[in-house]
FILUM-244465 format. One record per residue (C-alpha): x, y negated, z negated; residue in three letters. Coordinates in steps of 0.1 Angstrom, whole numbers, padded with zeros to 4 digits, always signed. Layout:
REM residues N
XYZALA/...
This chain:
REM residues 689
-0006-0172-0041MET/-0010-0203-0022ARG/-0033-0233-0025LYS/-0045-0259+0000ILE/-0028-0292-0002LEU/-0045-0323+0009PHE/-0034-0359+0010VAL/-0056-0382-0011THR/-0038-0414-0004VAL/-0053-0444+0016LEU/-0044-0445+0052LEU/-0033-0481+0050ALA/+0004-0487+0054THR/+0027-0490+0024LEU/+0038-0525+0032ASN/+0003-0538+0022SER/+0009-0527-0013PHE/+0037-0552-0020GLY/+0050-0531-0048GLN/+0086-0529-0061SER/+0107-0499-0057LYS/+0103-0492-0094ARG/+0065-0489-0089LEU/+0071-0468-0058TRP/+0092-0444-0079LEU/+0065-0442-0105LYS/+0038-0436-0079TYR/+0060-0409-0064GLY/+0065-0392-0097ASP/+0027-0394-0105ASP/+0019-0378-0071ALA/+0045-0351-0076PHE/+0030-0341-0110LEU/-0004-0339-0094LYS/+0012-0316-0067LYS/+0003-0341-0040ASP/+0037-0336-0024TYR/+0031-0355+0008THR/+0021-0386-0011THR/+0052-0381-0033ALA/+0074-0379-0003ILE/+0059-0411+0011MET/+0068-0431-0020TYR/+0102-0415-0026TYR/+0112-0423+0010LYS/+0099-0458+0005GLN/+0123-0462-0024VAL/+0151-0453+0000LEU/+0138-0471+0030ASP/+0109-0496+0026ASP/+0102-0495+0063THR/+0088-0459+0061THR/+0051-0456+0067VAL/+0031-0424+0063LEU/+0017-0414+0096LYS/+0003-0379+0091GLU/-0021-0363+0067LEU/-0009-0331+0051VAL/-0025-0301+0067LEU/-0049-0278+0049PRO/-0029-0248+0040TYR/-0034-0223+0012GLU/-0001-0225-0007VAL/+0014-0218-0041GLN/+0051-0211-0047ILE/+0063-0200-0081VAL/+0095-0219-0089ASN/+0125-0203-0103LEU/+0124-0207-0141LYS/+0152-0232-0146THR/+0156-0232-0184LYS/+0181-0203-0183ASP/+0197-0219-0152PHE/+0201-0252-0169LYS/+0216-0236-0200GLU/+0238-0214-0179ASP/+0252-0244-0159THR/+0252-0271-0186ALA/+0289-0265-0195LYS/+0301-0263-0158LYS/+0325-0291-0150THR/+0310-0294-0115THR/+0278-0307-0130ALA/+0274-0344-0136LYS/+0266-0356-0172PRO/+0230-0366-0175LYS/+0240-0403-0180ASN/+0259-0403-0147GLU/+0229-0392-0126ILE/+0220-0422-0104SER/+0185-0432-0091LYS/+0197-0421-0057LEU/+0206-0386-0070ASP/+0172-0384-0087TYR/+0152-0395-0056VAL/+0171-0371-0033ASN/+0164-0343-0059HIS/+0127-0351-0060GLN/+0125-0354-0022LEU/+0142-0320-0018ALA/+0118-0304-0042ASN/+0088-0321-0026ALA/+0097-0310+0009TYR/+0103-0274-0003ARG/+0070-0273-0021LEU/+0054-0288+0010ASN/+0071-0260+0031PHE/+0091-0284+0052ASP/+0123-0265+0048TYR/+0144-0283+0074ASP/+0140-0315+0053ASN/+0144-0297+0020SER/+0178-0284+0033VAL/+0188-0319+0043LYS/+0182-0334+0008TYR/+0193-0304-0013TYR/+0227-0306+0005LYS/+0231-0342-0006LYS/+0222-0333-0042VAL/+0243-0302-0044VAL/+0273-0319-0027ASP/+0271-0347-0053ASN/+0269-0322-0083GLY/+0239-0339-0099ALA/+0215-0311-0104TYR/+0232-0276-0106PRO/+0199-0258-0107GLU/+0192-0271-0072ASP/+0218-0248-0058ARG/+0194-0218-0059TYR/+0166-0237-0042ASP/+0191-0250-0016TYR/+0201-0214-0009ALA/+0165-0203-0006MET/+0157-0232+0017SER/+0186-0221+0039LEU/+0171-0186+0040LEU/+0138-0201+0052GLN/+0155-0218+0081VAL/+0173-0185+0090LYS/+0208-0197+0078ASN/+0213-0163+0061TYR/+0251-0163+0059ASN/+0253-0197+0042THR/+0225-0187+0019SER/+0243-0155+0009MET/+0276-0174+0004PHE/+0259-0198-0021LEU/+0240-0170-0038LEU/+0272-0149-0043GLU/+0289-0179-0059ILE/+0259-0182-0083LEU/+0262-0145-0090MET/+0299-0148-0099GLU/+0295-0178-0121THR/+0264-0170-0141THR/+0264-0152-0174LYS/+0227-0147-0175SER/+0215-0111-0167ASP/+0181-0123-0158SER/+0195-0148-0133LEU/+0219-0122-0119LYS/+0188-0101-0110LYS/+0171-0130-0093ILE/+0202-0138-0073PHE/+0208-0102-0063GLN/+0173-0098-0051LYS/+0177-0130-0030SER/+0209-0117-0015ILE/+0191-0084-0007SER/+0165-0104+0012SER/+0193-0120+0033CYS/+0208-0086+0042TYR/+0173-0073+0050PHE/+0167-0102+0073ALA/+0200-0095+0091LEU/+0195-0058+0093ASP/+0187-0048+0128SER/+0167-0019+0115ASN/+0140-0042+0103SER/+0133-0054+0138ASN/+0106-0033+0152LYS/+0108-0043+0188LYS/+0079-0020+0199LEU/+0054-0041+0180ILE/+0040-0069+0203ILE/+0031-0101+0185VAL/+0013-0130+0202LYS/-0002-0162+0190LYS/-0039-0164+0196MET/-0053-0190+0220ASP/-0057-0227+0211THR/-0092-0229+0224THR/-0110-0204+0201ILE/-0087-0196+0172PHE/-0059-0220+0167ASN/-0078-0252+0169VAL/-0074-0282+0146GLY/-0049-0285+0117THR/-0049-0250+0102SER/-0063-0215+0109ASN/-0059-0184+0088PHE/-0075-0155+0069ALA/-0087-0133+0099PRO/-0110-0105+0086MET/-0130-0079+0104TYR/-0168-0081+0102TRP/-0183-0046+0107ASN/-0159-0039+0137SER/-0126-0049+0152SER/-0144-0069+0178ASN/-0160-0093+0154LYS/-0138-0116+0133LEU/-0142-0139+0104LEU/-0116-0166+0099PHE/-0109-0199+0081THR/-0103-0231+0100SER/-0100-0269+0094ALA/-0111-0286+0126ARG/-0135-0311+0141LYS/-0172-0304+0137GLY/-0169-0288+0102GLY/-0194-0293+0074VAL/-0189-0326+0056ILE/-0212-0345+0031LEU/-0198-0380+0034ASP/-0186-0390+0068PRO/-0171-0423+0054GLU/-0148-0405+0030LYS/-0143-0370+0045GLN/-0127-0357+0077ASP/-0135-0321+0087SER/-0101-0318+0103ARG/-0087-0315+0067TYR/-0115-0294+0051LEU/-0116-0257+0055CYS/-0147-0240+0066ASP/-0157-0204+0074LEU/-0162-0193+0110TYR/-0169-0161+0130TYR/-0164-0151+0166THR/-0170-0120+0186GLU/-0152-0103+0215LEU/-0173-0099+0246LYS/-0165-0088+0281ASP/-0155-0124+0290THR/-0133-0128+0259GLY/-0137-0142+0224TRP/-0168-0164+0222ILE/-0169-0199+0208LYS/-0165-0197+0170PRO/-0197-0202+0149VAL/-0195-0223+0117ASN/-0215-0205+0090PHE/-0229-0239+0080GLY/-0247-0247+0048ARG/-0252-0234+0021PRO/-0219-0213+0025VAL/-0198-0242+0038ASN/-0200-0274+0018THR/-0181-0307+0014GLY/-0155-0286-0005LEU/-0131-0261+0009HIS/-0142-0226+0017GLU/-0119-0199+0030GLY/-0106-0163+0029SER/-0139-0145+0032ASN/-0150-0109+0036VAL/-0185-0095+0042ILE/-0193-0061+0026SER/-0211-0032+0043SER/-0243-0043+0025ASP/-0241-0079+0039ASP/-0227-0097+0009ILE/-0201-0123+0015MET/-0172-0130-0009PHE/-0151-0161-0003PHE/-0129-0187-0020THR/-0141-0222-0028ARG/-0119-0250-0042TRP/-0118-0288-0044SER/-0091-0315-0039ASP/-0103-0331-0071ALA/-0088-0303-0092ASN/-0059-0285-0076ARG/-0054-0262-0105ASN/-0087-0243-0100GLU/-0101-0221-0073ALA/-0129-0195-0076PHE/-0144-0166-0058ILE/-0181-0169-0048TYR/-0207-0144-0036MET/-0235-0150-0012ALA/-0261-0125+0000LYS/-0273-0124+0036MET/-0308-0116+0049LYS/-0320-0117+0085ASP/-0287-0133+0095GLY/-0289-0161+0069LEU/-0270-0165+0037PHE/-0286-0176+0004TYR/-0270-0201-0019GLU/-0236-0188-0032ALA/-0229-0183-0068TYR/-0196-0180-0087LYS/-0185-0146-0099LEU/-0182-0141-0137SER/-0151-0146-0158GLU/-0142-0110-0151THR/-0127-0125-0119VAL/-0128-0163-0123ASN/-0112-0181-0153LYS/-0116-0218-0159VAL/-0083-0237-0153GLY/-0068-0210-0130TYR/-0072-0197-0095LYS/-0088-0165-0083SER/-0087-0163-0045ILE/-0086-0142-0013GLN/-0112-0115-0020PRO/-0112-0082-0001TYR/-0140-0056-0005VAL/-0133-0019+0001SER/-0150-0002+0031PHE/-0175+0015+0008ASP/-0183-0018-0009GLY/-0174-0006-0045THR/-0140-0023-0051LYS/-0131-0059-0050LEU/-0094-0068-0046PHE/-0083-0104-0052PHE/-0053-0125-0062SER/-0052-0147-0093SER/-0028-0166-0115ASN/-0049-0162-0146LYS/-0032-0153-0179PRO/-0021-0117-0185GLY/-0003-0111-0152GLY/+0033-0105-0145LEU/+0039-0141-0133GLY/+0027-0163-0105GLY/-0002-0148-0086PHE/-0009-0111-0091ASP/-0033-0087-0073LEU/-0063-0073-0092TYR/-0091-0048-0085VAL/-0125-0044-0101CYS/-0157-0026-0095ASN/-0186-0044-0078ILE/-0223-0038-0072ASP/-0251-0058-0056GLU/-0256-0078-0087LYS/-0220-0087-0093GLY/-0193-0070-0111LEU/-0190-0041-0135THR/-0160-0035-0158GLY/-0128-0055-0162GLU/-0105-0066-0134ALA/-0074-0043-0134LYS/-0040-0057-0127ASN/-0023-0035-0100LEU/+0008-0033-0121GLY/+0045-0038-0117PRO/+0049-0016-0086THR/+0029-0041-0066ILE/+0031-0073-0086ASN/+0063-0093-0095THR/+0072-0124-0114ALA/+0065-0144-0083LYS/+0034-0143-0060ASP/+0014-0115-0045GLU/-0015-0125-0022ALA/-0039-0116+0006THR/-0048-0080-0002PRO/-0062-0057+0025PHE/-0069-0021+0018PHE/-0069+0002+0049HIS/-0093+0029+0039THR/-0084+0055+0066ILE/-0047+0056+0056SER/-0053+0047+0019ASN/-0028+0019+0022THR/-0027-0015+0006LEU/-0013-0043+0027PHE/-0005-0076+0009PHE/+0019-0105+0010SER/+0046-0114-0015SER/+0076-0136-0021ASN/+0088-0115-0051GLY/+0099-0083-0033HIS/+0129-0081-0010THR/+0120-0099+0022GLY/+0130-0120+0051ILE/+0119-0153+0036GLY/+0088-0170+0022GLY/+0058-0147+0020LEU/+0064-0114+0037ASP/+0038-0087+0044ILE/+0042-0053+0027TYR/+0024-0020+0026LYS/+0020+0005-0002SER/+0003+0039+0001ALA/-0021+0049-0026LEU/-0019+0085-0040ASN/-0056+0092-0045THR/-0048+0122-0068ASP/-0032+0100-0095ASP/-0042+0065-0083SER/-0005+0054-0082ILE/+0008+0031-0055TYR/+0041+0039-0037ALA/+0069+0014-0038MET/+0060-0014-0013PRO/+0077-0014+0021LYS/+0084-0046+0040ASN/+0069-0045+0075LEU/+0100-0062+0090GLY/+0101-0083+0121THR/+0083-0092+0143PRO/+0054-0091+0118ILE/+0074-0110+0092ASN/+0095-0141+0098SER/+0117-0165+0078SER/+0085-0185+0070LYS/+0052-0174+0054ASP/+0033-0144+0068ASP/+0000-0133+0052ALA/-0036-0122+0058TYR/-0026-0090+0075PHE/-0055-0067+0088ILE/-0053-0035+0107LEU/-0079-0017+0128ASP/-0092+0018+0119ARG/-0069+0037+0142ILE/-0038+0015+0134GLN/-0033+0004+0170THR/-0037-0034+0166LYS/-0046-0061+0141GLY/-0042-0098+0131PHE/-0023-0119+0106PHE/-0016-0156+0099ALA/+0018-0173+0099SER/+0034-0207+0097ASP/+0064-0195+0117ARG/+0061-0222+0144GLU/+0070-0258+0136ASP/+0041-0283+0134CYS/+0035-0318+0120PRO/+0040-0317+0083GLY/+0059-0284+0085GLY/+0032-0262+0070ASN/+0003-0251+0092CYS/-0009-0215+0095TYR/-0019-0201+0129ASP/-0036-0167+0136ILE/-0016-0141+0155TYR/-0026-0108+0171GLU/-0003-0077+0172PHE/-0003-0044+0191GLU/+0013-0018+0169ASN/+0041+0004+0182GLU/+0027+0039+0191PRO/+0022+0059+0160ILE/+0030+0096+0164MET/+0031+0125+0141PHE/+0046+0159+0145ASP/+0057+0189+0124ILE/+0085+0214+0129SER/+0105+0240+0110GLY/+0120+0274+0110THR/+0108+0308+0098VAL/+0135+0330+0082THR/+0138+0364+0065ASN/+0138+0362+0027TYR/+0164+0389+0023VAL/+0187+0384+0052THR/+0181+0346+0058ASP/+0180+0354+0095GLU/+0155+0336+0118PRO/+0123+0354+0126ILE/+0114+0351+0163ALA/+0078+0356+0174GLY/+0062+0345+0141ALA/+0028+0330+0142LEU/+0023+0296+0128ILE/-0014+0287+0122THR/-0022+0250+0115ILE/-0058+0242+0104LYS/-0075+0209+0098ASP/-0088+0213+0062VAL/-0119+0192+0071SER/-0127+0215+0100GLY/-0131+0186+0124GLU/-0103+0198+0148ASN/-0097+0232+0163GLU/-0068+0252+0147PRO/-0034+0252+0163LEU/-0014+0284+0170PHE/+0023+0283+0176ILE/+0048+0311+0182ILE/+0084+0306+0169THR/+0112+0309+0195ASP/+0142+0332+0193ASP/+0158+0309+0167LYS/+0126+0310+0145GLY/+0118+0274+0154TYR/+0084+0258+0160TYR/+0071+0223+0166THR/+0038+0207+0174THR/+0021+0172+0174PRO/-0003+0163+0146LEU/-0033+0140+0144LYS/-0035+0109+0122GLU/-0053+0108+0089ASN/-0056+0146+0086THR/-0049+0171+0059GLN/-0035+0204+0072TYR/-0032+0240+0059PHE/-0003+0259+0074LEU/+0004+0296+0075LYS/+0033+0317+0088ALA/+0028+0354+0097GLN/+0047+0382+0113LYS/+0040+0419+0117LYS/+0056+0439+0088SER/+0059+0407+0067TYR/+0038+0391+0040GLN/+0024+0357+0050ALA/+0035+0323+0035SER/+0015+0291+0033SER/+0020+0254+0029ALA/+0002+0221+0033SER/+0010+0189+0052ALA/-0008+0156+0057THR/-0007+0125+0079THR/-0031+0107+0055LYS/-0016+0075+0042GLY/+0010+0074+0069LEU/+0011+0040+0088THR/+0041+0046+0110GLU/+0056+0074+0131THR/+0066+0104+0110ALA/+0084+0137+0117HIS/+0073+0163+0091LEU/+0094+0193+0082ILE/+0080+0226+0069GLN/+0101+0257+0068ASP/+0088+0292+0059PHE/+0105+0322+0043VAL/+0088+0356+0048LEU/+0094+0388+0028ASP/+0087+0423+0042VAL/+0057+0443+0032ILE/+0068+0466+0003PRO/+0065+0503+0010GLU/+0059+0512-0026ALA/+0028+0503-0047ASP/+0028+0468-0061VAL/+0016+0470-0098VAL/-0010+0444-0106ILE/+0002+0431-0140GLU/-0024+0421-0165GLY/-0054+0442-0154ILE/-0073+0452-0186GLU/-0105+0473-0191TYR/-0127+0480-0221ASP/-0116+0511-0240LEU/-0123+0543-0220ASN/-0146+0522-0197LYS/-0144+0508-0162THR/-0156+0473-0172THR/-0131+0445-0163LEU/-0122+0421-0190ARG/-0122+0383-0182PRO/-0083+0383-0181LYS/-0085+0410-0154SER/-0107+0388-0132MET/-0082+0360-0134GLU/-0055+0384-0121VAL/-0078+0397-0094LEU/-0084+0361-0082ASP/-0047+0361-0072LYS/-0052+0393-0052ILE/-0082+0376-0035TYR/-0059+0347-0026GLU/-0033+0371-0013TYR/-0059+0388+0009LEU/-0072+0355+0022ILE/-0036+0345+0032LEU/-0029+0379+0047ASN/-0062+0382+0065ASP/-0048+0410+0087ASN/-0041+0433+0058PHE/-0062+0463+0046SER/-0052+0475+0012ILE/-0057+0504-0012GLU/-0064+0495-0048ILE/-0054+0524-0069ASN/-0059+0530-0106ALA/-0040+0554-0129HIS/-0044+0568-0164THR/-0020+0582-0189ASP/-0018+0620-0194THR/-0039+0620-0226ARG/-0074+0634-0221GLY/-0088+0659-0196SER/-0078+0658-0160ASP/-0114+0654-0148LYS/-0122+0626-0172ALA/-0091+0607-0162ASN/-0099+0612-0126GLN/-0134+0598-0130ILE/-0122+0569-0152LEU/-0095+0559-0127SER/-0118+0560-0097GLN/-0143+0539-0116GLY/-0117+0513-0125ARG/-0104+0511-0089ALA/-0140+0506-0077GLN/-0145+0479-0103SER/-0116+0459-0088CYS/-0129+0464-0053VAL/-0164+0455-0062THR/-0151+0422-0078TYR/-0132+0413-0046LEU/-0161+0421-0023ILE/-0182+0399-0045GLY/-0158+0370-0038LYS/-0161+0375-0001GLY/-0135+0401+0010ILE/-0148+0425+0037ASP/-0153+0459+0022LYS/-0137+0475+0053LYS/-0104+0459+0041ARG/-0105+0476+0007LEU/-0101+0513-0003LEU/-0106+0521-0040PRO/-0086+0552-0051THR/-0084+0568-0085GLY/-0054+0590-0091TYR/-0061+0598-0127GLY/-0029+0612-0143GLU/-0015+0627-0111THR/+0011+0600-0104LYS/+0027+0590-0137PRO/+0056+0567-0136LEU/+0070+0583-0167ILE/+0067+0621-0169SER/+0053+0641-0198ASP/+0088+0657-0202ALA/+0103+0622-0208ASP/+0075+0612-0232ILE/+0079+0645-0251ALA/+0114+0634-0261ASN/+0100+0602-0277MET/+0089+0598-0313VAL/+0050+0601-0313PRO/+0032+0568-0318LYS/+0065+0548-0317SER/+0066+0516-0297PRO/+0086+0534-0270GLU/+0060+0562-0269PHE/+0031+0538-0266GLU/+0049+0516-0240ALA/+0054+0547-0218ALA/+0017+0556-0218HIS/+0008+0520-0212GLN/+0031+0519-0181LYS/+0013+0550-0168ASN/-0021+0533-0173ARG/-0018+0509-0144ARG/-0036+0493-0114THR/-0017+0487-0082ALA/-0022+0480-0045PHE/-0004+0489-0013ARG/-0009+0477+0022VAL/-0024+0505+0043MET/-0025+0489+0078GLN/-0022+0456+0097GLU/-0046+0444+0123SER/-0038+0419+0151THR/-0028+0386+0135LEU/-0052+0363+0154ILE/-0075+0374+0183LYS/-0070+0341+0200GLU/-0032+0347+0202VAL/-0038+0383+0216LYS/-0059+0369+0244ASN/-0033+0343+0255LYS/
């Protein structure tokens, strides 16, 4: 995740300090350790050139980059002859090394490339070669970045480093891959009168509709407590704006008690008017917490910090997002127990706070680096988030991962590609309900200090769904022309679709978004076949394929295996009902069939008794199916008694009485079967066309 950086140095010029370069170096190191990289840069550059004067404050910007763990790297490169011995590293080497790192951590990659090149060319810090390559990636110099990474791959003996380098090389290839460029998506920077005003603007979020937006901004007119010491241009506040006929209205600052003299950002308001947001202070850059404030009559009460289920002292929990139904809170945190850097978590919430523990979303979503800015699109069951740990174009990229609601497992994240993502940092992605447009924040444009977010709007490429396939004969594998394909919306909200296959057995039709479908293929003289398809969870154009294979209606009886009755009775046993449930499903699928259910006995006992018994058993089956909803006109119970044995008395007479073979023969004759008597018109609507 990222954290907001602010300069805490005095605005007076450096010349007034009258300090030696040794003290400037110490001040630079102290600032670097405090993660005040802009101040560190100021002092380091003064060491190199004492005429340098800091002119710009660092911009408010949520930032946190997880550094490559350099222990393995240092051990791996310690014996390389290209590396200078520690006692040969000069003060100049050290200052250039620190400047390169400070610029990188301050997201000024043009300058980080400049100083890393000096360090790498001089061979002072071998571990800087990776950061140099990654900085080159950030400025879109992909080929040089890959060249350096491939050298690192060839020379390292560490398997863990090989994996890191390989993933970075993959990011370069992905950035160069023309397939990642979705040109049909239109991205434009929001105006500089409403949205992108001041020093930093980010975290757009819908409030009840796509025409009302929350966002975070550092600009003039914000809430401050001490005008002598604070400047609202460098403090983040929460704002909202609304789209009217004349355009977006002037943003409204939520004011106190939500906004304070600290930083507030990344907020979301649940359906029951509860705001969740992040609050942090320049005084302690290692902490940030999620707060909750209830609204009544348009006003918010004093906010309070969520429990340690979410917030942990000494760490950061940030960027809350609440699910549409208000029951789940997603957030990003670097608290202990994660996979590294910032991870995404989810927990249950209610009006009073939280219930249950926060659950890490696991290794499919989270990596050893940073995952941030979660947004869950309820309609498509898709999680959108930003990461610098998955294969990407550079910096934080935006990814999506569909949630399988049956097993609560997320799919492998997919990079959204350009133009949504850039070589810089892209985050805070949100998408409207029908997936046509949305917003995100990015620092892709150069600005003073090299690290300011702006808010962007995008229009999605047209999302279309269709399904197609062929219908073939099970035995001959030949296409079946004139087959009826019925496609029904499982929810019943849309009218069913009816398609007839062409002379090649082919069909195709468009589908609607976010819909679960039931499909059925039918043809006269054939048994129907069914399938299912869905556009739920799909966030880009998809062409679904569903083929069908139909078998002809059998002319002979089909024995219903497993039908059992009480001894010499017509009562169905529980196992028989389970078998008849399958016949029920068969009749529902083949809704144009009428069938005869026939029962048979063996030849033992009187003809009359067997006839009565078989008729009663057939009727028991029919009665059960009618009870489940099958029209009685489609069912004919027939008892054949012992008149149609499968094994004749003459054959049985040749068997040893009461032997297994003898009993099996009688059991085969005691059977229940069905056969299709007639077919009606498949679908009346089709007949009328």
